C-alpha positions as CSV (number, residue, x, y, z in Angstrom):
1,X,0.0,0.0,0.0
2,X,1.3,3.5,-0.9
3,X,1.9,5.8,2.0
4,X,0.8,9.3,1.2
5,X,2.9,12.0,3.0
6,X,0.4,14.7,1.9
7,X,-3.2,14.3,0.9
8,X,-5.5,17.3,0.3
9,X,-8.7,18.0,-1.6
10,X,-10.2,21.3,-2.5
11,X,-13.5,22.5,-4.1
12,X,-13.2,24.1,-7.5
13,X,-15.6,26.9,-6.8
14,X,-13.7,28.5,-3.8
15,X,-10.6,26.4,-3.2
16,X,-11.9,25.5,0.3
17,X,-10.2,22.4,1.7
18,X,-12.5,19.4,2.1
19,X,-12.2,15.8,3.2
20,X,-9.5,14.1,1.1
21,X,-10.8,12.1,-1.9
22,X,-8.1,10.5,-4.2
23,X,-10.7,10.5,-7.1
24,X,-9.5,7.1,-8.4
25,X,-12.0,5.7,-10.8
26,X,-13.9,9.0,-11.0
27,X,-14.7,10.8,-14.3
28,X,-11.6,13.0,-14.6
29,X,-7.9,13.2,-15.2
30,X,-4.6,13.3,-13.4
31,X,-0.9,13.8,-13.8
32,X,2.0,12.6,-11.7
33,X,5.1,14.8,-11.5
34,X,8.5,14.1,-10.0
35,X,9.7,16.6,-7.5
36,X,13.5,16.8,-6.9
37,X,15.8,18.6,-4.5
38,X,15.5,21.4,-1.9
39,X,14.4,23.9,-4.5
40,X,11.3,21.6,-5.1
41,X,12.1,21.4,-8.8
42,X,9.3,19.7,-10.7
43,X,10.6,17.8,-13.7
44,X,8.9,18.8,-17.0
45,X,6.6,21.1,-15.0
46,X,5.2,23.2,-17.8
47,X,4.5,20.1,-20.0
48,X,2.7,18.4,-17.1
49,X,0.5,21.4,-16.4
50,X,-0.3,22.1,-20.1
51,X,-1.2,18.5,-20.7
52,X,-3.4,18.3,-17.6
53,X,-5.3,21.4,-18.7
54,X,-5.6,20.1,-22.2
55,X,-7.0,16.8,-20.9
56,X,-9.5,18.6,-18.6
57,X,-10.8,20.4,-21.7
58,X,-11.1,17.2,-23.7
59,X,-13.1,15.7,-20.8
60,X,-15.2,18.9,-20.7
61,X,-14.5,19.6,-17.0
62,X,-12.2,22.6,-17.4
63,X,-13.4,25.7,-15.5
64,X,-12.3,29.3,-15.6
65,X,-9.1,30.0,-13.6
66,X,-8.5,26.3,-13.0
67,X,-5.0,26.4,-14.3
68,X,-4.1,29.3,-12.0
69,X,-5.8,27.6,-9.1
70,X,-3.9,24.3,-9.6
71,X,-0.6,26.1,-9.8
72,X,-1.5,28.0,-6.6
73,X,-2.3,24.7,-4.8
74,X,0.9,23.1,-5.9
75,X,2.9,26.1,-4.7
76,X,1.4,26.2,-1.2
77,X,1.7,22.5,-0.7
78,X,5.5,22.2,-1.5
79,X,8.0,23.2,1.1
80,X,11.1,25.1,0.1
81,X,13.4,23.6,2.8
82,X,12.5,19.9,2.2
83,X,14.8,17.7,0.2
84,X,12.6,16.0,-2.3
85,X,12.6,12.9,-4.5
86,X,8.9,12.5,-4.4
87,X,5.9,12.0,-6.7
88,X,3.3,14.7,-6.7
89,X,-0.1,13.7,-8.1
90,X,-2.7,16.3,-9.1
91,X,-6.2,14.9,-10.0
92,X,-9.4,16.7,-10.9
93,X,-13.0,15.9,-11.7
94,X,-15.7,18.5,-12.3
95,X,-15.9,19.5,-8.6
96,X,-12.7,18.7,-6.8
97,X,-8.9,19.1,-7.2
98,X,-6.9,16.6,-5.2
99,X,-3.2,16.7,-4.5
100,X,-1.1,14.0,-2.9
101,X,2.6,13.4,-2.4
102,X,4.5,10.2,-1.9
103,X,8.1,9.1,-1.7
104,X,9.4,7.9,-5.1
105,X,10.3,4.2,-5.1
106,X,13.7,3.9,-6.6
107,X,13.6,1.1,-9.2
108,X,16.1,-1.8,-8.6
109,X,18.6,-3.0,-11.2
110,X,16.9,-6.3,-11.7
111,X,13.6,-4.8,-12.5
112,X,11.0,-7.2,-13.9
113,X,7.6,-7.1,-15.6
114,X,4.6,-9.2,-15.1
115,X,2.2,-9.7,-18.0
116,X,-1.4,-8.7,-17.6
117,X,-4.1,-9.1,-20.3
118,X,-5.7,-5.7,-20.1
119,X,-6.1,-2.4,-21.9
120,X,-6.7,0.8,-20.0
121,X,-10.1,2.6,-20.4
122,X,-9.7,5.3,-23.0
123,X,-6.0,4.5,-23.1
124,X,-5.1,7.6,-25.1
125,X,-5.7,9.8,-22.0
126,X,-4.4,9.9,-18.4
127,X,-7.8,9.4,-16.9
128,X,-8.7,8.2,-13.4
129,X,-10.0,4.8,-14.4
130,X,-7.3,2.8,-12.7
131,X,-9.1,0.5,-10.3
132,X,-7.9,-2.8,-11.8
133,X,-4.3,-1.6,-12.3
134,X,-4.1,-0.2,-8.7
135,X,-5.4,-3.4,-7.3
136,X,-2.7,-5.4,-9.0
137,X,0.1,-3.0,-8.3
138,X,-0.9,-2.9,-4.6
139,X,0.3,-6.5,-4.3
140,X,3.7,-5.9,-5.9
141,X,6.9,-4.2,-4.8
142,X,6.9,-1.4,-7.3
143,X,10.6,-0.9,-6.8
144,X,11.1,-4.3,-8.3
145,X,8.1,-4.9,-10.6
146,X,5.6,-3.3,-12.9
147,X,2.8,-4.9,-15.0
148,X,3.1,-5.1,-18.8
149,X,-0.3,-4.6,-20.3
150,X,-1.2,-6.4,-23.5
151,X,-4.3,-7.0,-25.5
152,X,-5.0,-9.0,-28.6
153,X,-1.5,-10.4,-28.3
154,X,0.1,-7.0,-28.5
155,X,2.2,-5.2,-25.8
156,X,0.8,-1.7,-24.9
157,X,2.3,0.0,-21.8
158,X,2.9,-0.7,-18.2
159,X,0.7,0.2,-15.2
160,X,2.8,3.3,-14.7
161,X,5.0,4.0,-17.7
162,X,5.6,3.8,-21.5
163,X,7.5,0.9,-22.9
164,X,10.3,1.2,-25.4
165,X,11.6,-1.8,-27.3
166,X,15.1,-1.9,-28.9
167,X,16.2,-4.0,-31.9
168,X,19.3,-3.4,-34.0
169,X,19.9,-0.1,-32.2
170,X,16.4,1.2,-33.3
171,X,13.8,2.2,-30.7
172,X,10.2,1.1,-31.1
173,X,7.0,2.0,-29.3
174,X,3.5,0.4,-29.5
175,X,1.6,2.6,-32.0
176,X,-1.9,2.4,-30.6
177,X,-3.9,2.1,-27.4
178,X,-1.3,3.8,-25.3
179,X,-1.0,7.1,-23.5
180,X,2.2,8.9,-24.7
181,X,3.4,10.4,-21.4
182,X,5.5,13.5,-20.7
183,X,8.8,11.6,-20.3
184,X,8.1,9.7,-23.6
185,X,7.5,12.9,-25.4
186,X,10.7,14.4,-23.9
187,X,12.7,11.5,-25.4
188,X,10.8,11.5,-28.7
189,X,12.4,15.0,-29.2
190,X,15.9,13.7,-28.5
191,X,15.9,10.6,-30.7
192,X,13.8,8.8,-33.2
193,X,11.1,6.5,-31.7
194,X,9.4,4.3,-34.3
195,X,5.8,3.2,-33.9
196,X,4.8,-0.4,-34.6
197,X,2.7,-3.2,-33.2
198,X,4.7,-5.1,-30.6
199,X,3.5,-8.7,-30.6
200,X,4.0,-10.9,-27.6
201,X,5.2,-13.7,-29.7
202,X,8.1,-11.6,-31.1
203,X,9.5,-10.4,-27.8
204,X,12.8,-12.2,-28.3
205,X,13.5,-10.0,-31.3
206,X,14.3,-7.2,-28.9
207,X,17.6,-6.8,-27.0
208,X,16.3,-4.2,-24.6
209,X,13.0,-3.2,-23.1
210,X,12.9,0.1,-21.3
211,X,10.4,1.9,-19.1
212,X,10.1,5.7,-19.3
213,X,7.8,7.6,-17.1
214,X,7.4,10.4,-14.5
215,X,7.6,8.0,-11.6
216,X,10.0,5.4,-12.9
217,X,12.3,7.8,-14.8
218,X,14.3,5.4,-17.1
219,X,14.4,1.7,-16.2
220,X,15.9,-1.2,-18.0
221,X,13.8,-4.4,-17.7
222,X,15.9,-7.5,-16.8
223,X,13.2,-10.0,-17.6
224,X,9.5,-10.6,-18.2
225,X,7.9,-13.2,-15.9
226,X,6.3,-16.2,-17.6
227,X,8.1,-15.5,-20.9
228,X,11.6,-16.5,-22.1
229,X,12.6,-12.9,-22.7
230,X,15.6,-11.6,-20.8
231,X,17.7,-8.5,-21.2
232,X,20.6,-8.8,-23.7
233,X,22.0,-5.3,-23.7
234,X,22.1,-2.0,-21.8
235,X,23.4,0.2,-24.7
236,X,20.3,2.3,-25.4
237,X,19.3,2.4,-21.7
238,X,22.7,3.9,-20.9
239,X,22.1,6.6,-23.6
240,X,18.7,7.4,-22.3
241,X,19.6,7.6,-18.6
242,X,22.5,10.0,-19.4
243,X,20.1,12.3,-21.3
244,X,17.5,12.0,-18.4
245,X,20.1,12.7,-15.7
246,X,21.4,15.7,-17.6
247,X,17.8,17.1,-17.6
248,X,17.5,16.6,-13.8
249,X,20.9,18.0,-12.7
250,X,21.9,20.5,-15.3
251,X,18.8,22.0,-16.9
């Protein structure tokens, strides 16, 4: 079970604090942002906020001044003197803004995936329909495992991140039924990511499988449970993690 270090909910209409509601499985959207250091730097902050507002408009629950109010709530809930490596989640439906903070689990070197036959509801968007995924993840050590979602014999994404597949030094991503996250979009501007269907039966064609996401950062998968796939290289992972760390420490 995830331990929340901060959990607050506010009414849209007046920003009055109310009883906390995490809004999971409600009609709405969310974003999860990585907060780093004593300066409370939020990685890819503008992209997260812009994408959250865009999603709220798509779901027709955007209200006047909502962007300004969300930014205000983030600011008042982060402390300047705290040394962060945390995950800040902002969720909203048509009445409530909820903010929570948890310690970021640091992924282990021998990180594994567990296959689950499931596709997220309206997978193109970061909506709150996560009931099944959260139930499965609650039983796993998320520093060691994530779930690899697949449907119709095709790999999609994980419960928390995008998946990248490497073959012959080329990077591939599933081309449909996925949400292209903020970290994915960051890397897509740094190097070519090819879209294609990734079939479960062809997993052994790939030398590397890599997770990229706001919570996980960049993680090399060592193996996928109940398959014969195992990691054969770290070459592309090493390139990605260097780019990512440069963004954290030097941007």
